Steps between C-alpha positions, in 0.01 A plus 500: 500500500334233289348266762214645703427394857169356383666296227774383735238369744366267228841349426715250686796635697732307268372714212487829691864466600592505130235737363478776763699820475540502122517825298196611296430294189588766247691470177877492549469511878732256682363178645702556818504829691827691458727626778450871563812663642393847602496692827243755382219544246345772288193652660380744757605285793143509630463141614131542574458564127665168420851622417782265587707798599814346647676165514442451871124520444465273200674318218335340194711188555340437840147509363491166312637302794268673747202433276591134451559435870174667598308285255675183614408570862139563403526863609283781369806726478856475365770399744781724624863416423774576754878502506511183714282264695596680821407834346155353444498370860585848626221654295248244622599556864446873449126423493521439875395793720767623742529258789255255343522129576636272229430125516772318307609138456784389725643339191497763227746626246789614719515845338136566589560381857809716543327809363193450719717429806707815448186712458361345819820579691461865400139505611349538154294183537416220742615164369308183586667184368290187467495156338300590191380140458331519842177675401369538855828650619501750215141605568586546867778741404276689260251583772657427841281519809755717680628724221419707196387330180765459232526752219664262252527128441805391305464161333745268332369172372700288454737662750869549441673265571280271713220466241220551749159549342261771618124475469485817292121519472438461873781731603413780260141490623615513863740784420232704329265438790769649724543797264839390371650521151631171359826483303596163352847416373428278199860460385523123553172419329481761221157597362497184289474287814318727744305828478472654848278788385228251411544349848441835670841667524521875447855520365720234339878524510761342274873484489508527121865396526383144553248310285343788309826614338631147534860525382695628803604813314286781645406632845142632505185493711130562442170566676151434366161612632147553371441786744554836328558686827764252611668509161510881504661491845757242391576691181555819701740314731694359203524843338607688813742234624645444153491120509455474125602234251751558224346473152744231389420287806127547436545389139696191607233414756225512239704283266551250782131508589407368154632152584367488858232238425747265334758546775247443777356193327844340468639595839183400689494160335864442587454623858222246551721214377796607713285547810361145476849354463660711772219417742614138511875561503669386823723808511198733501374556853185683387359675196251779435325524168127578486455266204569197720182343637680463834589868524307682776403776260398276210121518530499874562736564207284283276195710585652836406780427252492355150838332558754461776793709383862416431658549843562223746709477814662210677671449832817299454560220747834464683751280320784326678684764701314780323222685675189589302626853413844365402338230290283765331807707418680195362198413288495845345875488430477154340244602239621557145186607310303673773644845567583600858356851501229709656180613326259278311261479207751507215547252219789346693459282811634660816566360845610648831503441873289789620643549848832602348335842478527703820156654444322165473268438798651271763185287481613381157686170561876511454492195274226633270587523133276685254484379140374715215430264212583633155424372153784253452426134429358354820704178477821703478394699807419181689824330400694796638306492827552126531876519462523791745285321759710186455814708560380576850564142603853499364 
């Protein structure tokens, strides 16, 4: 590829996201990498000699995205692309030794929680759930006085959907002191807002489906690490378990990645405006957005993030005869521009009451609504929210 790791390190992330993963600069070569649709390749099949061999091992269409993501995360190695975010979660959890203790946020992506809980029920791991924003409580679970030290710390910051902020530097240091590997889900922040590897994490996870691809049209996941041994182990797991990306999806994800900086800039700016306005609305019982000076995670987020992301959540106050959850449901139904749908990070603004999902932790309030701010005009988004909030009183 045309952009070396050394060169990428001297450029801003906004430039790397456009320049990384390009084909060689040779006459008549394409500017954009092509889609390679092949299940096998000419060669001896001797992978240790560098042959691609077979489509489950490698595909030329994965390479540009993996290179670009690795450079964006400040990694010394290319990333690894997976068939879905949960496929990447599964691969990351495979780094745990049998029966090892996993410290995980009480409020995490529900798919990660369900997978970890099911593995714990089968005895494959010991699951220790903790408020990730409570640094002392996390450290206590990493090295308990009456139990074995943890083998892995799983971080989300901000958490999904409660937007709790972890002290990544302090917790990664404590985890390493206890002998634990640190995996950080960076889906909400993206590498343009936060780089967990530079804060001490060993592995970074992304649901590429969300911000990186950015158009709600692919399902993919990714892992990034600077540790060659860990990457080799993860690559082996991907190859043996077959959790590979389709070449067309990989190509779409790279195309989406090119506009990440612009999308993040627009959506973050709009999220900040909406958060300030919602914070003072009488129908909003409470709000979480780390960009608000009143948010409990604001100072910590400011110290380790270059922005505050594009996700915010509110708890809807009761209205008339409506309870908070009923009012939240009515709010979602009354919206005309915001789309009532799950997922996040696309160009469109999405909204949903999270506890409608059976797998959502019961500690998530019933009246909590998560908003993923897209790139529409912010005044149009606000006007739609205003009319829907006003409808609660009618």
